[in-house]
TORNUKE-540644 format. One line per 8 residues: their letters; for each residue x, y negated, z of C-alpha. Coordinates in pm, 1 decimal. Layout:
A> X/Y/Z ~ ...
% end
This chain:
XXXXXXXX> -11241.3/-19471.8/3307.9 ~ -11054.9/-19147.9/3437.6 ~ -10792.3/-18943.8/3211.3 ~ -10976.0/-18615.7/3330.5 ~ -11303.7/-18704.1/3206.4 ~ -11519.9/-18821.1/2967.7 ~ -11878.1/-18958.2/2820.2 ~ -12016.9/-18824.1/2497.6
XXXXXXXX> -12335.9/-19004.9/2318.6 ~ -12482.4/-18726.3/2153.8 ~ -12683.0/-18404.3/2270.5 ~ -12446.0/-18098.4/2280.7 ~ -12692.6/-17901.3/2101.6 ~ -12837.2/-18111.5/1813.3 ~ -12631.6/-18443.4/1788.2 ~ -12916.8/-18698.6/1805.5
XXXXXXXX> -12860.6/-18987.2/2004.1 ~ -13170.1/-19027.2/2151.0 ~ -13109.9/-18932.3/2508.6 ~ -13283.3/-19079.2/2831.5 ~ -13100.5/-19062.3/3163.8 ~ -13365.9/-18868.6/3386.3 ~ -13197.5/-18824.2/3733.2 ~ -12883.6/-18900.6/3909.2
XXXXXXXX> -12748.1/-18697.7/4199.9 ~ -12449.1/-18815.5/4391.5 ~ -12065.8/-18808.3/4227.9 ~ -11850.5/-18544.1/4356.9 ~ -11565.9/-18380.9/4269.8 ~ -11520.1/-18058.6/4085.7 ~ -11746.2/-17808.7/4239.0 ~ -11448.8/-17550.0/4279.8
XXXXXXXX> -11163.2/-17817.4/4348.1 ~ -11070.6/-17643.2/4705.2 ~ -10755.9/-17797.3/4882.9 ~ -10518.4/-17656.0/5041.8 ~ -10421.3/-17794.1/5389.0 ~ -10094.6/-17934.4/5257.7 ~ -10254.5/-18162.9/4996.5 ~ -10569.3/-18271.0/5256.8
XXXXXXXX> -10423.4/-18652.6/5218.1 ~ -10433.5/-18649.8/4848.5 ~ -10785.1/-18820.1/4762.1 ~ -11008.9/-18629.2/4503.4 ~ -11209.9/-18794.6/4259.4 ~ -11586.1/-18802.8/4208.5 ~ -11706.2/-18785.3/3883.7 ~ -12093.4/-18885.9/3776.5
XXXXXXXX> -12379.4/-18571.1/3780.8 ~ -12613.0/-18783.9/3566.5 ~ -12868.0/-18530.3/3406.5 ~ -13003.4/-18671.6/3039.5 ~ -13267.0/-18564.4/2823.2 ~ -13259.1/-18537.2/2480.8 ~ -13613.3/-18670.7/2331.3 ~ -13526.0/-18466.1/1960.9
XXXXXXXX> -13462.7/-18131.1/2045.0 ~ -13537.9/-18142.6/2485.3 ~ -13239.7/-18007.3/2566.0 ~ -13147.2/-18124.9/2941.5 ~ -12743.2/-18191.4/2979.6 ~ -12447.5/-18381.1/3179.0 ~ -12284.3/-18621.3/2888.9 ~ -12032.1/-18693.7/3132.6
XXXXXXXX> -11710.8/-18435.6/3049.1 ~ -11447.5/-18314.6/3325.6 ~ -11177.0/-18227.8/3142.5 ~ -11201.5/-17785.6/3134.6 ~ -10839.9/-17727.6/3249.3 ~ -10919.0/-17906.3/3545.3 ~ -11244.1/-17674.6/3636.8 ~ -11134.9/-17329.9/3502.5
XXXXXXXX> -10781.7/-17263.5/3488.3 ~ -10721.7/-17262.7/3843.5 ~ -11065.2/-17086.3/3944.6 ~ -11143.3/-16914.6/4257.4 ~ -11441.3/-16778.8/4157.5 ~ -11451.2/-16371.9/4118.2 ~ -11787.0/-16171.5/4016.0 ~ -11652.4/-15849.0/4196.9
XXXXXXXX> -11676.5/-16006.5/4569.7 ~ -12024.5/-15969.3/4531.9 ~ -12198.6/-15638.0/4537.3 ~ -12515.2/-15803.5/4438.1 ~ -12355.8/-15905.9/4130.5 ~ -12173.1/-15598.3/4055.9 ~ -12522.3/-15381.4/4074.3 ~ -12649.1/-15644.9/3863.8
XXXXXXXX> -12338.6/-15605.0/3561.4 ~ -12413.9/-15227.8/3596.2 ~ -12789.0/-15302.4/3529.7 ~ -12691.8/-15529.5/3236.6 ~ -12430.6/-15322.7/3081.7 ~ -12678.4/-15023.2/3085.1 ~ -12956.0/-15248.7/2915.0 ~ -12699.5/-15356.7/2606.2
XXXXXXXX> -12587.2/-14987.1/2565.9 ~ -12924.8/-14869.8/2534.3 ~ -13055.0/-15142.2/2302.1 ~ -12756.9/-15258.9/2103.7 ~ -12400.3/-15029.0/2131.3 ~ -12319.5/-14662.5/1954.9 ~ -12057.9/-14474.8/2058.6 ~ -11723.1/-14605.3/2079.2
XXXXXXXX> -11835.1/-14969.5/2027.6 ~ -11613.5/-15272.9/2052.5 ~ -11746.0/-15531.3/2307.4 ~ -11591.3/-15893.7/2383.5 ~ -11652.4/-16078.6/2729.1 ~ -11614.7/-16468.5/2678.1 ~ -11554.4/-16586.6/3018.4 ~ -11460.3/-16240.1/3130.5
XXXXXXXX> -11365.5/-16338.3/3511.9 ~ -11213.9/-15997.2/3673.7 ~ -11329.3/-15755.6/3420.5 ~ -11615.6/-15658.8/3641.7 ~ -11893.0/-15639.5/3320.0 ~ -11679.2/-15480.4/3095.0 ~ -11544.9/-15217.4/3330.5 ~ -11883.2/-15066.4/3301.1
XXXXXXXX> -11864.5/-15071.8/2935.2 ~ -11515.9/-14929.6/2928.2 ~ -11617.3/-14638.6/3154.6 ~ -11887.6/-14551.0/2873.9 ~ -11641.6/-14504.6/2612.6 ~ -11647.1/-14835.6/2451.0 ~ -11382.5/-15064.2/2375.2 ~ -11325.1/-15368.2/2593.8
XXXXXXXX> -11181.8/-15721.3/2542.6 ~ -11203.6/-16029.5/2757.3 ~ -11109.6/-16381.6/2725.2 ~ -11110.9/-16619.7/2992.9 ~ -10896.7/-16933.7/3089.6 ~ -10827.2/-16819.9/3457.0 ~ -10498.6/-16719.8/3438.4 ~ -10458.3/-16562.2/3770.3
XXXXXXXX> -10798.3/-16373.7/3739.9 ~ -10705.1/-16250.4/3391.0 ~ -10341.1/-16126.5/3529.8 ~ -10516.6/-15900.3/3776.1 ~ -10770.5/-15797.5/3523.0 ~ -10563.4/-15679.6/3284.6 ~ -10364.3/-15523.5/3558.2 ~ -10654.2/-15321.3/3673.3
XXXXXXXX> -10705.9/-15164.9/3313.3 ~ -10923.2/-15444.4/3152.0 ~ -10706.6/-15624.5/2840.6 ~ -10802.0/-15978.0/2928.3 ~ -10656.3/-16266.5/2720.6 ~ -10562.8/-16596.0/2944.1 ~ -10687.1/-16840.5/2713.3 ~ -10973.2/-17068.3/2616.3
XXXXXXXX> -11233.6/-16911.2/2359.2 ~ -11180.1/-17107.1/1994.7 ~ -11140.2/-17016.3/1621.7 ~ -10801.5/-16911.3/1643.7 ~ -10884.3/-16691.6/1907.0 ~ -11177.3/-16527.2/1727.4 ~ -10972.3/-16502.2/1438.4 ~ -10698.4/-16322.2/1610.8
XXXXXXXX> -10921.5/-16077.1/1762.3 ~ -11080.1/-16008.4/1395.0 ~ -10734.1/-15958.7/1264.1 ~ -10605.5/-15712.7/1517.3 ~ -10939.6/-15544.8/1690.5 ~ -11216.8/-15588.3/1437.6 ~ -11539.9/-15746.8/1447.9 ~ -11735.8/-15754.0/1793.5
XXXXXXXX> -12058.1/-15519.3/1825.0 ~ -12180.0/-15728.4/2116.8 ~ -12004.6/-16052.3/2243.6 ~ -12126.0/-16138.9/2565.5 ~ -12082.4/-16471.9/2784.5 ~ -12248.7/-16454.7/3129.1 ~ -12278.7/-16772.9/3331.8 ~ -12074.0/-16931.4/3027.0
XXXXXXXX> -12304.0/-17058.8/2804.3 ~ -12361.4/-17365.8/3009.0 ~ -12004.6/-17466.2/3078.1 ~ -11931.2/-17526.8/2703.5 ~ -11907.9/-17891.4/2571.4 ~ -11856.0/-17796.1/2187.4 ~ -12160.9/-17557.9/2162.5 ~ -12184.5/-17601.7/1811.8
XXXXXXXX> -11838.6/-17504.3/1734.4 ~ -11859.6/-17230.0/2018.7 ~ -12166.1/-17042.1/1857.9 ~ -11998.5/-17062.6/1509.4 ~ -11713.8/-16883.1/1661.3 ~ -11889.6/-16626.9/1800.6 ~ -12091.8/-16571.5/1464.7 ~ -11736.9/-16525.2/1251.4
XXXXXXXX> -11629.9/-16250.3/1556.1 ~ -11955.6/-16045.7/1557.0 ~ -12042.0/-15803.5/1301.3 ~ -12303.7/-15827.5/1046.6 ~ -12523.3/-15635.3/1286.4 ~ -12431.4/-15725.7/1601.2 ~ -12541.5/-15941.1/1908.1 ~ -12483.4/-16218.6/2118.5
XXXXXXXX> -12614.1/-16129.6/2464.4 ~ -12570.5/-16472.1/2701.7 ~ -12700.9/-16513.1/3071.2 ~ -12758.7/-16872.3/3192.7 ~ -12958.5/-17024.3/3504.1 ~ -13297.9/-17120.6/3361.8 ~ -13429.3/-17432.4/3359.4 ~ -13786.8/-17362.8/3424.3
XXXXXXXX> -13651.8/-17156.0/3770.4 ~ -13467.5/-17520.0/3826.6 ~ -13799.0/-17706.4/3784.4 ~ -14025.3/-17492.9/3962.1 ~ -13797.5/-17407.2/4258.5 ~ -13590.3/-17708.3/4294.4 ~ -13282.0/-17595.9/4250.3 ~ -13078.6/-17912.5/4221.4
XXXXXXXX> -12753.9/-17786.7/4329.3 ~ -12754.3/-17593.9/3998.8 ~ -12607.4/-17925.2/3857.4 ~ -12249.3/-17959.4/3878.1 ~ -11989.7/-18059.5/3648.8 ~ -11910.9/-17686.8/3503.4 ~ -12283.6/-17698.7/3409.6 ~ -12296.9/-17914.4/3105.8
XXXXXXXX> -12599.2/-17747.9/2992.4 ~ -12957.5/-17662.6/3141.7 ~ -13100.3/-17439.7/2908.4 ~ -13426.3/-17363.1/2812.6 ~ -13563.6/-17174.6/2495.3 ~ -13737.1/-17435.0/2284.2 ~ -13394.6/-17619.4/2218.7 ~ -13182.5/-17291.2/2191.8
XXXXXXXX> -13438.5/-17152.3/1934.1 ~ -13343.0/-17496.6/1679.2 ~ -12966.1/-17457.5/1786.7 ~ -12932.7/-17097.3/1690.2 ~ -13164.0/-17170.4/1365.3 ~ -12946.9/-17444.7/1266.2 ~ -12618.7/-17229.1/1287.2 ~ -12758.1/-16941.2/1086.8
XXXXXXXX> -12845.4/-16740.9/1389.9 ~ -13189.1/-16625.3/1552.3 ~ -13278.7/-16591.9/1904.5 ~ -13442.8/-16224.1/1936.3 ~ -13514.9/-16173.7/2289.3 ~ -13540.3/-16395.3/2598.3 ~ -13527.0/-16185.1/2967.1 ~ -13610.4/-16354.3/3286.2
XXXXXXXX> -13398.6/-16203.4/3558.3 ~ -13300.7/-16311.0/3921.7 ~ -12977.9/-16420.8/3958.4 ~ -12876.8/-16749.6/4083.1 ~ -13242.3/-16814.8/4181.0 ~ -13386.4/-16769.1/3839.4 ~ -13189.3/-16714.9/3516.0 ~ -13265.3/-16560.0/3126.3
XXXXXXXX> -13077.5/-16338.7/2919.6 ~ -13065.8/-16431.2/2565.2 ~ -13001.8/-16217.2/2280.0 ~ -12916.2/-16343.5/1948.9 ~ -12829.5/-16197.5/1615.3 ~ -12718.1/-16335.8/1245.7 ~ -12983.8/-16464.2/1068.5 ~ -13181.1/-16196.5/893.2
XXXXXXXX> -13025.7/-15907.2/1109.1 ~ -13145.0/-15583.4/1200.5 ~ -13352.2/-15678.8/1487.4 ~ -13678.4/-15817.1/1455.1 ~ -13742.7/-16140.5/1722.0 ~ -13926.5/-16019.1/2015.7 ~ -14275.6/-16123.2/2181.2 ~ -14044.3/-16251.1/2494.7
XXXXXXXX> -13932.4/-16552.5/2301.2 ~ -14289.0/-16653.9/2199.1 ~ -14380.7/-16565.5/2576.8 ~ -14110.9/-16821.6/2684.9 ~ -14209.5/-17088.7/2440.3 ~ -14577.3/-17075.4/2623.3 ~ -14480.7/-17115.5/2954.9 ~ -14203.3/-17384.6/2854.5
XXXXXXXX> -14478.1/-17594.8/2738.8 ~ -14730.5/-17554.9/3042.9 ~ -14427.5/-17659.0/3232.5 ~ -14395.4/-17953.4/3049.3 ~ -14012.9/-17879.0/2972.7 ~ -14060.9/-18078.4/2654.4 ~ -14108.6/-18441.6/2861.4 ~ -13855.6/-18636.6/3001.3
XXXXXXXX> -14137.5/-18727.8/3284.1 ~ -14119.9/-18367.0/3420.7 ~ -13732.0/-18443.6/3535.6 ~ -13818.5/-18815.4/3665.8 ~ -14058.3/-18593.0/3888.2 ~ -13820.8/-18358.9/3985.8 ~ -13574.4/-18578.4/4107.3 ~ -13832.2/-18698.4/4370.5
XXXXXXXX> -13870.8/-18383.3/4465.9 ~ -13523.3/-18325.6/4547.8 ~ -13505.2/-18644.1/4754.4 ~ -13812.6/-18510.8/4971.8 ~ -13607.5/-18194.0/5085.7 ~ -13307.6/-18390.1/5134.4 ~ -13500.8/-18617.8/5391.0 ~ -13653.6/-18321.2/5591.1
XXXXXXXX> -13301.0/-18136.2/5544.5 ~ -13130.7/-18457.7/5674.4 ~ -13394.1/-18483.2/5994.4 ~ -13342.9/-18114.1/6077.3 ~ -12947.8/-18178.8/6077.1 ~ -12975.1/-18467.4/6262.1 ~ -13231.4/-18333.6/6561.6 ~ -12982.4/-18047.3/6555.3
XXXXXXXX> -12670.8/-18250.2/6635.2 ~ -12901.0/-18450.7/6890.3 ~ -12967.5/-18131.5/7080.4 ~ -12593.1/-18084.0/7075.7 ~ -12621.0/-17761.5/6858.0 ~ -12308.8/-17646.3/6659.3 ~ -12388.6/-17578.6/6275.7 ~ -12135.0/-17380.5/6042.7
XXXXXXXX> -12236.0/-17326.0/5693.3 ~ -12233.5/-16964.7/5510.0 ~ -12094.7/-16948.6/5161.2 ~ -11881.5/-17188.1/4936.2 ~ -12046.5/-17109.9/4576.7 ~ -11974.7/-17416.7/4356.6 ~ -12336.3/-17534.0/4417.4 ~ -12265.0/-17589.0/4804.4
XXXXXXXX> -12039.6/-17906.7/4665.6 ~ -12389.4/-18052.2/4535.8 ~ -12584.6/-17993.8/4802.7 ~ -12305.7/-18103.1/5087.8 ~ -12269.5/-18439.7/4879.7 ~ -12625.1/-18496.5/4797.7 ~ -12777.3/-18398.6/5133.2 ~ -12525.9/-18626.2/5298.0
XXXXXXXX> -12302.1/-18324.3/5521.4 ~ -12002.2/-18375.8/5619.3 ~ -11743.0/-18249.9/5905.1 ~ -11934.1/-18432.8/6166.0 ~ -12243.3/-18210.9/6075.1 ~ -12064.8/-17860.2/5981.3 ~ -11777.3/-17752.8/6166.5 ~ -11638.7/-17501.0/5957.4
XXXXXXXX> -11800.0/-17303.0/5613.6 ~ -11732.5/-16937.6/5607.0 ~ -11702.1/-16699.2/5268.2 ~ -11648.0/-16352.5/5180.2 ~ -11367.2/-16460.7/4897.7 ~ -11042.8/-16419.6/5036.9 ~ -10941.7/-16657.4/4720.6 ~ -11126.3/-16943.9/4929.4
XXXXXXXX> -11073.1/-16842.4/5267.0 ~ -10787.5/-17070.9/5446.1 ~ -10886.2/-17352.6/5151.7 ~ -11087.4/-17668.0/5248.0 ~ -11416.1/-17782.4/5065.9 ~ -11394.6/-18022.3/4790.7 ~ -11362.3/-18375.5/4931.0 ~ -11518.3/-18333.1/5220.0
XXXXXXXX> -11257.7/-18115.1/5330.2 ~ -11470.4/-17872.1/5563.7 ~ -11253.2/-17562.1/5636.6 ~ -11322.8/-17248.9/5468.8 ~ -11286.2/-16911.9/5708.8 ~ -11335.7/-16523.3/5712.9 ~ -11721.6/-16457.9/5794.8 ~ -11571.3/-16300.5/6096.7
XXXXXXXX> -11536.1/-16616.3/6219.3 ~ -11947.9/-16647.1/6291.8 ~ -11868.4/-16415.9/6579.7 ~ -11541.4/-16555.5/6703.0 ~ -11662.7/-16920.7/6718.3 ~ -12084.3/-16822.5/6771.7 ~ -12196.3/-17135.0/6553.5 ~ -12589.5/-17181.2/6691.3
XXXXXXXX> -12720.2/-17242.0/6312.7 ~ -12571.4/-17113.3/5991.3 ~ -12691.8/-17328.0/5686.6 ~ -12674.4/-17028.0/5386.0 ~ -12503.4/-17265.6/5124.5 ~ -12535.2/-16942.2/4914.8 ~ -12895.6/-16966.3/4915.5 ~ -12955.6/-16759.1/4602.5
XXXXXXXX> -12770.3/-16451.5/4845.5 ~ -12976.2/-16532.9/5149.0 ~ -13164.5/-16190.9/5175.8 ~ -12824.4/-16019.1/5164.6 ~ -12653.6/-16238.0/5382.7 ~ -12887.1/-16251.2/5656.9 ~ -12940.0/-15873.5/5659.6 ~ -12548.3/-15815.5/5661.6
XXXXXXXX> -12532.5/-16062.7/5956.1 ~ -12824.1/-15976.7/6194.7 ~ -12622.3/-15907.0/6482.0 ~ -12554.2/-16292.7/6466.3 ~ -12930.5/-16349.7/6481.4 ~ -12984.7/-16112.2/6726.1 ~ -12717.6/-16268.8/6971.9 ~ -12917.3/-16569.2/6922.6
XXXXXXXX> -12816.1/-16741.4/6605.6 ~ -13026.3/-16946.8/6335.1 ~ -13018.9/-16918.2/5988.0 ~ -13125.0/-17245.8/5772.1 ~ -13209.8/-17162.2/5409.0 ~ -13182.1/-17533.2/5293.9 ~ -13381.5/-17399.3/4902.5 ~ -13603.9/-17345.1/4753.5
XXXXX> -13792.2/-17404.1/5046.8 ~ -13615.7/-17538.8/5376.8 ~ -13667.3/-17281.5/5644.4 ~ -13505.0/-17206.3/5964.0 ~ -13479.5/-16831.9/6086.6
% end
């Protein structure tokens, strides 16, 4: 086995060994392992994308764990490049301030990235601190006025923050809670960092949406967990905390914002938690068969997509991709795309422009390349932003271009 990954044999939330393999996707390199031109000759290792279901607590997860330093220390995703996410974090900060903060509170964001969320709290008079292992991004955040520790969050970091600053009124971890292997250790450290009346707020892709909308490409090595409420209730209880609210939001094709507090904290458990339990039982998220059926649906969409691409190539149409999010790596591999089917990918992030996609080494260019190279079709790989991308590039379509939206259902526009 490669030294950069390992396989665990217990559930991440409850430590049970009662695990069932429910589906397998095509192995890929790490989803954000973009390559500079001078390193194209180096072969990139592919790792398994095998998804398991815990028969004890119903948690869905990957058990093959790529070394986090491989995934996150040279991270190339930044929140601030997407206006959709900037607006989302603005609304999110207002929700937290309205419901859980007094004046001059202390907010710690774990996996704070470029500080986009924390900036809104700071602008409203709160003290903030970010924690994130991506060294270049954290340096930029600190330079821009959002103090950020360039490190993985662990017990010693929690102790140092408490000693230097104080306990936190709110700890946030957004699109991070799915990335952590030792979730039991993580939540105990969060609990230690929180004040007795503080709350932990996290946002994660929601398993109910993944299943309902066939969002299989949310499966990649950074996402070790595919969260639903039933397992999380048990998880928080077993770690002396309680889940008090679940709010469905539309990021990443469908996510949840969970709010938890220290057991017997000041807030009552909201109706939203009971409502989520009802929905999950109706969807049979507590049954392995649900995920086995999901795998069949994925492959049906893949077959339709491949038929479309083959037909377009027979007609000598040129095809490019729009967006190089992590999920695109999963889609590209499982749908069998490569340089023979996609000429290039455009992305709005300067950090990805000039690089080549993980494994398949498709060049990533600025969006201006759409108008210079004029591809006949654009596959929107960042499908969760399809509406805003098509609106922004209406001129491409007006000049005869076509968009292909692969998920949740295959559409040509």
